[in-house]
ZAMARGU-4260 file (C-alpha; in steps of 0.2 Angstrom, whole numbers, plus 5000, padded with zeros to 4 digits):
<rodrens>
0) 5000/5000/5000 | 5007/5017/4995 | 5010/5032/5006 | 4996/5041/4999 | 4983/5030/5006
5) 4990/5033/5024 | 4991/5052/5023 | 4982/5064/5034 | 4968/5075/5027 | 4978/5090/5031
10) 4984/5098/5014 | 4999/5108/5009 | 4993/5126/5007 | 5001/5137/4993 | 5011/5147/5007
15) 5017/5130/5014 | 5022/5125/4996 | 5033/5140/4994 | 5040/5138/5011 | 5045/5120/5007
20) 5053/5126/4990 | 5064/5139/5000 | 5068/5127/5014 | 5079/5115/5003 | 5086/5115/4986
25) 5082/5097/4984 | 5063/5099/4986 | 5064/5114/4974 | 5073/5103/4961 | 5061/5088/4964
30) 5046/5099/4961 | 5053/5108/4946 | 5059/5092/4938 | 5041/5085/4941 | 5034/5100/4932
35) 5046/5098/4918 | 5040/5080/4916 | 5022/5087/4915 | 5027/5100/4902 | 5036/5086/4892
40) 5020/5076/4894 | 5010/5090/4886 | 5023/5092/4873 | 5024/5073/4868 | 5009/5064/4874
45) 4993/5076/4876 | 4993/5079/4857 | 4988/5061/4854 | 4970/5066/4860 | 4968/5079/4846
50) 4978/5071/4832 | 4965/5062/4823 | 4952/5076/4823 | 4965/5088/4815 | 4971/5075/4802
55) 4953/5073/4796 | 4951/5092/4796 | 4937/5092/4808 | 4945/5106/4818 | 4960/5118/4815
60) 4976/5114/4825 | 4974/5130/4835 | 4956/5127/4840 | 4961/5109/4844 | 4975/5114/4856
65) 4963/5126/4865 | 4950/5112/4866 | 4964/5100/4873 | 4970/5112/4886 | 4952/5115/4893
70) 4947/5097/4894 | 4964/5091/4901 | 4961/5104/4914 | 4943/5097/4918 | 4950/5079/4918
75) 4963/5083/4931 | 4952/5093/4942 | 4937/5080/4942 | 4948/5065/4945 | 4958/5074/4958
80) 4942/5077/4967 | 4933/5061/4965 | 4943/5046/4958 | 4962/5048/4962 | 4966/5030/4962
85) 4979/5032/4948 | 4989/5045/4958 | 4989/5032/4972 | 4995/5018/4961 | 5009/5029/4954
90) 5014/5034/4972 | 5015/5016/4976 | 5028/5011/4963 | 5041/5013/4976 | 5039/5009/4995
95) 5049/5021/5005 | 5043/5013/5022 | 5034/5022/5036 | 5038/5040/5041 | 5038/5050/5057
100) 5044/5068/5058 | 5050/5065/5076 | 5061/5051/5071 | 5079/5056/5064 | 5080/5040/5054
105) 5063/5044/5045 | 5070/5062/5041 | 5085/5054/5034 | 5075/5041/5024 | 5064/5055/5017
110) 5079/5065/5011 | 5086/5050/5002 | 5069/5047/4994 | 5069/5064/4988 | 5086/5061/4979
115) 5078/5046/4971 | 5063/5055/4965 | 5074/5069/4957 | 5085/5056/4948 | 5070/5047/4942
120) 5062/5062/4935 | 5078/5067/4926 | 5077/5051/4917 | 5059/5055/4912 | 5063/5072/4905
125) 5079/5065/4896 | 5069/5051/4888 | 5054/5063/4883 | 5066/5075/4874 | 5075/5060/4865
130) 5058/5053/4859 | 5052/5071/4853 | 5068/5073/4843 | 5063/5057/4833 | 5045/5063/4832
135) 5039/5047/4841 | 5025/5049/4855 | 5034/5042/4870 | 5024/5036/4885 | 5028/5047/4900
140) 5018/5035/4910 | 5031/5021/4906 | 5045/5033/4908 | 5039/5039/4925 | 5037/5021/4931
145) 5054/5015/4925 | 5063/5031/4931 | 5057/5029/4948 | 5060/5010/4948 | 5078/5013/4942
150) 5080/5026/4957 | 5073/5013/4969 | 5086/5000/4963 | 5100/5012/4966 | 5093/5016/4983
155) 5092/4997/4987 | 5110/4995/4980 | 5116/5008/4992 | 5107/4999/5007 | 5094/5013/5009
160) 5076/5011/5013 | 5067/5007/4997 | 5058/4993/4989 | 5047/4991/4973 | 5028/4992/4976
165) 5021/4975/4972 | 5003/4980/4972 | 5006/4995/4960 | 5016/4985/4948 | 5002/4972/4947
170) 4990/4985/4942 | 5002/4993/4930 | 5005/4976/4921 | 4986/4972/4920 | 4982/4990/4914
175) 4996/4989/4901 | 4989/4973/4893 | 4970/4976/4896 | 4970/4994/4890 | 4979/4990/4873
180) 4967/4976/4870 | 4952/4985/4874 | 4957/5000/4863 | 4961/4989/4848 | 4946/4978/4849
185) 4934/4993/4852 | 4942/5002/4837 | 4938/4988/4826 | 4921/4984/4832 | 4915/5002/4833
190) 4921/5005/4815 | 4912/4990/4808 | 4896/4995/4818 | 4896/5013/4811 | 4898/5006/4794
195) 4884/4994/4796 | 4872/5007/4803 | 4876/5021/4790 | 4878/5010/4775 | 4862/5017/4767
200) 4863/5035/4773 | 4869/5050/4763 | 4888/5051/4764 | 4888/5070/4764 | 4876/5071/4779
205) 4886/5057/4789 | 4903/5065/4785 | 4896/5082/4792 | 4889/5073/4808 | 4905/5063/4811
210) 4916/5079/4810 | 4906/5087/4824 | 4905/5070/4833 | 4924/5069/4832 | 4927/5086/4840
215) 4916/5080/4854 | 4926/5063/4855 | 4942/5073/4855 | 4936/5083/4870 | 4933/5067/4879
220) 4950/5060/4874 | 4958/5076/4882 | 4947/5074/4897 | 4953/5056/4899 | 4971/5061/4896
225) 4970/5073/4910 | 4962/5060/4921 | 4976/5048/4917 | 4992/5058/4915 | 4987/5073/4925
230) 4983/5062/4940 | 5000/5053/4939 | 5009/5069/4941 | 4998/5076/4954 | 5002/5060/4964
235) 5021/5062/4961 | 5022/5080/4966 | 5011/5077/4981 | 5022/5063/4986 | 5037/5074/4984
240) 5029/5087/4995 | 5025/5074/5008 | 5042/5068/5009 | 5048/5086/5010 | 5037/5089/5024
245) 5044/5074/5033 | 5062/5079/5029 | 5059/5097/5034 | 5044/5097/5046 | 5047/5115/5052
250) 5042/5121/5035 | 5024/5115/5036 | 5010/5111/5048 | 5017/5098/5059 | 5002/5087/5057
255) 5005/5084/5039 | 5021/5075/5042 | 5013/5061/5053 | 5003/5048/5043 | 4985/5043/5048
260) 4972/5032/5040 | 4964/5046/5029 | 4961/5042/5010 | 4971/5052/4998 | 4955/5059/4989
265) 4949/5067/5006 | 4963/5079/5005 | 4956/5087/4990 | 4938/5085/4994 | 4940/5093/5012
270) 4954/5105/5008 | 4950/5117/4993 | 4966/5126/4997 | 4975/5112/4990 | 4967/5113/4973
275) 4981/5124/4967 | 4991/5108/4963 | 4980/5100/4950 | 4977/5118/4943 | 4996/5120/4941
280) 4998/5103/4933 | 4984/5107/4920 | 4992/5124/4916 | 5009/5117/4913 | 5003/5102/4903
285) 4993/5114/4892 | 5008/5125/4889 | 5018/5110/4883 | 5004/5105/4871 | 5003/5122/4863
290) 5022/5123/4861 | 5027/5106/4854 | 5012/5096/4849 | 5011/5097/4830 | 5026/5085/4827
295) 5017/5071/4837 | 5000/5076/4829 | 5008/5073/4812 | 5016/5056/4817 | 5000/5049/4825
300) 4985/5057/4816 | 4992/5058/4799 | 5006/5045/4797 | 5000/5028/4804 | 4983/5026/4795
305) 4974/5037/4783 | 4957/5041/4792 | 4940/5047/4787 | 4929/5057/4799 | 4919/5042/4805
310) 4935/5032/4808 | 4943/5047/4818 | 4927/5047/4828 | 4928/5028/4831 | 4947/5030/4836
315) 4944/5043/4849 | 4928/5035/4857 | 4937/5018/4858 | 4952/5026/4866 | 4941/5036/4878
320) 4931/5021/4884 | 4947/5011/4887 | 4955/5026/4897 | 4940/5029/4907 | 4939/5010/4912
325) 4957/5011/4916 | 4955/5027/4927 | 4940/5019/4936 | 4950/5004/4940 | 4966/5014/4946
330) 4977/5007/4931 | 4990/5020/4926 | 4991/5017/4907 | 4999/5026/4892 | 4987/5037/4883
335) 4998/5036/4867 | 4998/5017/4868 | 4979/5016/4870 | 4976/5029/4856 | 4989/5020/4844
340) 4980/5003/4847 | 4963/5010/4844 | 4970/5018/4827 | 4977/5001/4822 | 4960/4993/4826
345) 4951/5005/4815 | 4964/5003/4801 | 4962/4984/4802 | 4944/4985/4796 | 4951/4990/4779
350) 4964/4976/4779 | 4981/4973/4786 | 4990/4983/4772 | 4980/4999/4777 | 4991/5001/4792
355) 5008/5009/4791 | 5017/4995/4801 | 5033/5004/4800 | 5027/5019/4810 | 5017/5007/4822
360) 5034/4997/4824 | 5043/5013/4828 | 5031/5016/4842 | 5031/4999/4849 | 5050/4999/4849
365) 5049/5016/4859 | 5038/5008/4872 | 5049/4992/4873 | 5065/5002/4875 | 5057/5015/4887
370) 5057/5003/4902 | 5075/4997/4902 | 5081/5014/4896 | 5073/5024/4909 | 5077/5012/4923
375) 5096/5013/4918 | 5095/5032/4918 | 5086/5033/4934 | 5099/5021/4942 | 5114/5031/4936
380) 5107/5048/4940 | 5103/5042/4958 | 5121/5037/4960 | 5127/5053/4952 | 5117/5064/4963
385) 5123/5055/4979 | 5141/5060/4974 | 5136/5078/4977 | 5142/5083/4995 | 5127/5085/5008
390) 5114/5081/4994 | 5103/5072/5007
</rodrens>
């Protein structure tokens, strides 16, 4: 069970947040690296939500980016308030043990954990930039999981208090397989069903309808992306601040640094003063999408399969359903992976040759190499950070 399920309902207010940032450079670095990962996610992953509706010319790129930013924001806020299981699963990837701000050993463990979190997120940022350079929609979800795991292995190798979170890894593995399968199957089935229902209807009328329907489904995809990826980073930043409050208890309300049996979601529901965190994550993610999104839009929406309006709608609605199921079951999954699988499912309705398998293979290889690559970067970066005098 992760730390977040044992947190007190006392939240970190915005003044306490700034107090933590100024208390220790390590906390500031951890938070800014996490926000850097959020930005990279908006840069390389969020565009998947709007790629197909742009490729079918249902909406212009500028309007689509605004649409994506708004509904990503809504997704982060809604699921932060009412269904934060994805955040809890992500925070449970590494088990740092129990904490007590009055225990010197706990304070030391918290500072070591902050070093590991920083190193893991360096790995995520590095990997995201490399993937963007090749125009491939990397999975920040996989990179985040792998980077934190690599940091965990380094902490273990140094004899420090950290172990992989078994429960979270099981949910991640199940979500990885199930979400891809659901996305691909629904993409195929929904396309066939639409073709069956609309086979005798006027093509001009149906095309007009599906262009508007695709805009709505793209909004739903953006909401689902916020519910998934936004919540992952809300969880990571919250974990960083919690560890900071243990490591430097004088910077915050003393009750925050002592675990209780309150549910993580309660901290949002009962403490509106803490809503600044999902708002911050949403804004940074939207900024990343507006700056770097078109390169990924071209690769996913225009390169892998030549889509018509109804097929774009089928793609988005299939991915949306898969992501909503995953979020409801607390599975942290890759939105780019689910979207790509749904596109392939749609393409397969026209035959195997209609899919550009070279692009699909590039994306699969990116996902395959993300785990070992980011584990290695997280491991090495953790060791390098510990070489800095008095880093923890």
